[in-house]
N, C-alpha and C positions, 0 to 999 in steps of 0.2 A: 808617481807616488806608489808605493809598494801595496799591492793588493792583499786583502785578507784571505785566509784560508777559506776554502768552500764551506758554506754551512748547508747541510741538506735539510731543506724545509719540509714542512708537514705534507706538502704536495707530492714529495718524492718517496714517502714512506710506503712500504709494501702493505697490500690490503690484507684482510682477515683470510683465514683458510677457506679455500674454495671447494665446492662439491667435487666428487670424483666422477660422477656420471651426470649427463643432462639429457633432456629429451628434445630433439630438433625435428622439424618437419620439412620433408623434401618439397621444393617448389620448383616451378618450371616457367619457361617463356615459350610460347608456341607461335609461329607465324601462321596466321589464319587468312591473309589476303596479301597479294603482291607477288613479285617475281619469285620469291623464296617460299612460297606457300608449302606448308607441311614441315618446314625446318622446326626442330624443338630441342631446347637445351634444359636438362634437369640438373639440379645441384642440391646438396645439403649445405653448401658454403653460403657465405654471407653476401656475395656481390656477383652481379651479372652485368656485363657491359655490352652495348648494342651499337653497331655502326658498320661502315663499309670497310674499315681497315682490318686486314687479316688478324691482328693481335686482339680483336674483340672476342667475347665468348659467343655471341650471336652475330655472325658476319653476314651482312646483306648485300646483294648485288644491285639493289635499287639505286639508280642514279641520284635520286632525290633525297637520299639519306647522306647525312654527314659521316666523315670518317670516324669520329667518336661522337655519336649522336646523344645517347643518353645512358644511364646507368640506374640499376635498381639494386638497393642494398637492403638486406634483412636486418632490422634494428630491434631492440626490446619492445619498441611501441608498434612495429609492423613493418611492412615493405615500403620503402621510402624511394620514390622516383626522383631523379634529378636530370634535367636537360643539361647537356654539357657545351652549351653555346652553339646549338645546331643552326644551320642556315635556314631551314624551313619550320623549325619549331616541333613541339611535341604536344599532342592533343590527346586528352583522356576524357572519354565520355562527352565529347563535344566541346570541351573547354581547353584552351591553350595554357599550358602550365609550365613553370621553371622548376617547381618542387612540389610534391604532394605525396601523402600516404595513399597507398593503393588497397583496395579489397580484392581478394580472390575473384575471378571472373571479369575484372576490369579489361576494357579493351583500349589499347593504345595505338594512335594513328601517327606515323611519321613518314612523310612523303607519300608514296603509293602504297605503303606497307601497313599492315595492321597486326598488332601483336595481342595475344591473350595471355593473362597471368593466371596461373593456377597453383594452389597449394593443397598438399595432402591434409585430409581431416585428421589422420592419425600419425602421431610422431614415432621417430625411431630413436632409441636410447643409444647414445654413444659414450665411450669412456674418454675421460680427460686425464692428461698426464700432469706431471708436476709444473713448476714455473721456470723451468729451464731444461735445455737439452744441448749438451756441448756448450758452444758459445753463443746459442740462441736463448734469449730470455723473453718473458711474456706472461702476464697474469691474465689475459683476456680469455674467454672460452674458445675463441677461434684458434689462438696459438696453443692452448693446452690441448685441444683436440689434435693439432698438428704433431705436437710432441708425442702424444700417445700412439699415433699412427706411425711415426718415424721409428720409435722404439720397437713397435711390433714388426716393421719391415727389417729393421737391423738384425733381428734374430733369424731372418730367412736368408736364402742365398739368392732370391729372385732379383732379376734386374729392376731398376727403379727409375721412373721419370719424375723429376721435380719441376712443377710449373709454377709461374708467377712473373710479376713485373720485374723490371730491372730494379736491383737495389733491395729486394725482399729478403735476402740472406739464403739464396739457393745454394751457394757453394758452402756456406757454414752448415746447412743441413746435411749436404753430402759427406762432409767431413765428420760430422757427429754420427751419423749412421755407420760410417767406417770405423770410428773409434769405439762404437758400441757393439761392433760385430766380432765374429771370431777370427776375422782377418786384421784386427787392430794392430798386430805387431809386424805386419807386412806393409809393403809400399803403398802409398796413395798418390797416384799420378794424375795430373790434370791436363787435359787437352782444351785449349780455348779455341773453339770453332769460329769465334768471332774475328780472330787475327790471324789464323793459320792460312797460309796462301795455298791455292790448289797445286802449285808446282811442288812445294816443299812437304805437302801434307803426307803423301804416301811414305816418303822417306822417314818422316818423323813418327808416323804411326806404326809402321811395319819394319823398319830398319833397312840395312843395305849391307852388301858384302863389299870388300876391297876391290876397287877397280869397276864397280857396277855403275858408279856415277862419275862423270868428268871432274866434278868438284870434290869428290871424296878422296881422303888420303888412307882411310882404313875402314874396316867393318865397323858397323855401329848396330846396336839393338834399337828397335823402335819402342814406343811408350808401352805397347802391350806386353812385350817381353820384360821391359823394366818393371813392370808392376806385378810379375809372376807371383801368385799367391795372395795378392792384395786387391786393390780396387782401382779401376780407371774412371775417372770423372770427365765425361764429354761435356763441357760447359757450352751452353747455347748450341746444342746439337741442331737446331733448326737452321743455323747458318752453314751448315756443312755443304760443301759443293756437291751438286748432283752427280758428278763423275765419281765421287768417293762413297757415295751411299751404298751401291752394290757390293763394293770391297768390304766396307764395314760389315754388312750384312752377312757376307761369307764368313768372316771372322766370328761373328756371333753365333752363327749356326754350327759350324764345324769345331769352333773351340780350339783353332790352330791358325798359325801364321807363318808365311814364308817371306824372308827378306828379299828385297829387290836384288836381282842377280843370283838368287839361290834356288836350287831345285827342290830340295827337301822341305818338309814342313816342320814346325816346332808346336808342340802341345802347349796350350794355354790353360791355366787355372786363375781366372780373374772374374771379379764381379764387376758389372757395368752399372754405373749411375749416370744419368743424363739430365740435363736441365735445359729449359727453354722459356724465353718470355713470349714466345709466339703461340698462337692457337694451332697446334700441330694437326687436330682433327680437321681444321679448315685447309691447312696446308696440304694434308692428304687429299681432300676432295678436290682441291684445285690442281692436283697433280705436281706440286712442287716438292713433296716429300713422299719417299716410298711408303706404301702401306704396310708391306711386310716388315720393313725396318721399324716403323712405328710400333707395331704390334710386339716386336721383339724387345724393344726399349721399355714399353709401357706395361710390363707384367704387373707392376704396382705403380700407382700415380698418387702424388701428394701435391696439393696446391698450397703455396704459400700466400697468405693473404696481404693485401697492400696495407700500408700504415694508416691510411685515412679510414679504413674499415675497423681498426682496433686502436682507436685514440687513447683509450684507458692504458695502454701499454707505453705510451710515450715518457711518462715520468720514470718508470723502472728501466727503460732503455737508456734515458738520459743519465740516470744514476750509474748504470753499468758502463757507459762510454766514459763518463767523468772518472770513475775509478780506475779505468785502464789508461788514461791519458797521463796520470801522474804529474799534473800541472796544477797549481793553485788556481781555482776558478769557481766564482760564485754564481749560482743559478738561484734566481728570486722566484717566488710564487707567481708573480706578474708575468715573468718570462715563460714559465711553464704553461700558464694560461694561454699566452699568445701561441706557443708551440702546439698546444691541443686544438686550436682553432685553425691551424694551417693544414692544407691538403697534402703536403709532402710528395710531390710528384716523383722525386728520386728516392722515396721510401727510406728505409733505415739508413741506407748509404748516404743519403742527403743529410739526414739528422746527425750522423757521425761527421760528416765533413763541416757542417755548420758549427758543431760544438768544438772541433779542432781549431777552426778559424776563430770562434769566439774566445778560446783560451789564449791564442796568439795575440788577438787584437786587445784583449783586456790587459794584457801585459803592458801594452804601450799606452794604455788609456784611451783607446779608440772604441767608441760605442756603436759605430756603423755596422758592426757585424750582423745586426738584426734588420738591416735595410731590406734583406730578401723577403721578409714578412710583408712589407708594403708594396714591394715590386717584385714579385716571384719571377724568375727567369722563365721565358717561353720555351716550350718543348722544342728540342733540336737546335736550340741556340748554339752557335759556335763563336768564339772569341775572334773578331776580326781586326781589332784595333792593334797598332804596334804598341811595343813597350813604351816608346817615346811620347805617344799620344795619351797613354794611361797616365804616365808620370807627370806630365805637363797640366793635367786637368784636375789633379787631386793634390791635397795636402801631403807633406812628406810621409807621415806614419802610414796614412791610408794608402798611399801610392805603393809604398814598400810592401804592405800586407797583400794589396791586390796582385802586384807583379809576382810575389812568391806563390800566391794561390793559382795564378793562371800560367805560370812559367812552364811547367811540365806539359801541360795541354798543348800550348802554342808550339813549343820545342819539338815535342814528338810528331805533331801534325806536320810540321815543316820537314824534319828529317825523313819522315816516310815518303813524302813527296819528292824530296831531293834524291832519295834512294831508289825511285822507280817502284816503290812498295815491295822491294825485295828485302826480306828479313835478314838475310846473310850480310847484304851490303849495309843496312841499317846498324847491324850488330858491330861491324868494322868501324862505322862512322861514330858511334856513340861510345865505343869502348866497353859496352855492357854485355854480359852474357845473354844468350838467347831467351833463357828463363826470366831474367830480370826484365828484358825488353818486353816479353809477352805481358809480365804482371803490370808493368807501368803503362802500357797501352791500355790494357783492362781497366786499370784504376782510373784513368783519365777518360774513359768512355769513347775510345778511338777504335773503330773498326775499320779494317782494310777495305771491306766492300763500300762503306760509307765514304771513306776518303777518296777512293777510286771514282765512285759516282760523282763526287764533287768536282773532280778533275775531268769528267766526262771521258773516262777510259773504260 
């Protein structure tokens, strides 16, 4: 049956005009007992995560602490602590809790570690931007503060590090900064450090002369040369192979590059924007990322907040995605309420993927596109079933939609394994350009490092 055109409900309407400046108070978590005693993280932001995994804001070496142990979020009602399903629990002032509001001065015990929560008595006034910046949209104070900072940084020539979880819009932020800068009419080149192989990285970054490489037929400029006058975006720079870090540092310090096989250097005029989902401060402390490179990249730093900390943005984000889809699709107020109650571990990228899937499945009259709300996928889940197993277990329309959704991820994972994780070989097998191959690997969350680890390489 043909679906009606989408009706934008009252839940999707934009809010009233927001204040241009707000006062926020810096708060901090300090380790006061345990193996990491003395470690301290301060922020004006809305969220701090604690655990043993390097992606946390407070990274603990205590073996009794879970990888993602707890998070503390600043809400309009105060600081909210949430245990994230830890093995040994979270104890506040002698009581084991799953969720509770904290008072400044509260002590938190997790394993052998104790934390102290602090908050400044006097606030700091910060400027808020509008409700969009480039292709980023949001009405929350958190995003409007990000927009204001990105606009300020765009006017400068300083290098920028954009931090945040996967799917929070780091590349969109980088593109918006470029488009708002004096370099807007010059190239914007992306280096995806997630999928670039160590063998090919130097060639692709710095270029090469004819005959310098056995596989090359002619000379070729690298990304930095190709971006002359514009911006180079180093996406997920925390994944950059250690052997390349000193070479990248030399380029940033000297502002010049020489191609493989070439004696002379070429002057560069490029701006560097980098992104990472990792905690690079912790990566530097652990010796996995060069401190001098980190400081060169992080002249300015902007943190993209996760979607679960700015749920009020979900209606306007849904409206924005649906407008760009160009497909008739109806979103009810009840569905929006369900969306606002979901944690969105994949952030805005997951929201967009869900809405695209919903538009497709509603065309076929299939309502199972909301199943993820009841059974959210586990982090790190990889599709392992064959296409035949999926098809045989589901009704026709649902099987078709599921296969279409999973096809690219399964296909490219298998192609990369069959190609020995060589991008040139994969390019020939797929018939795609290198740029398209990189884009599709990234779209499907496939990293060469993770695929190789899964194969034990």
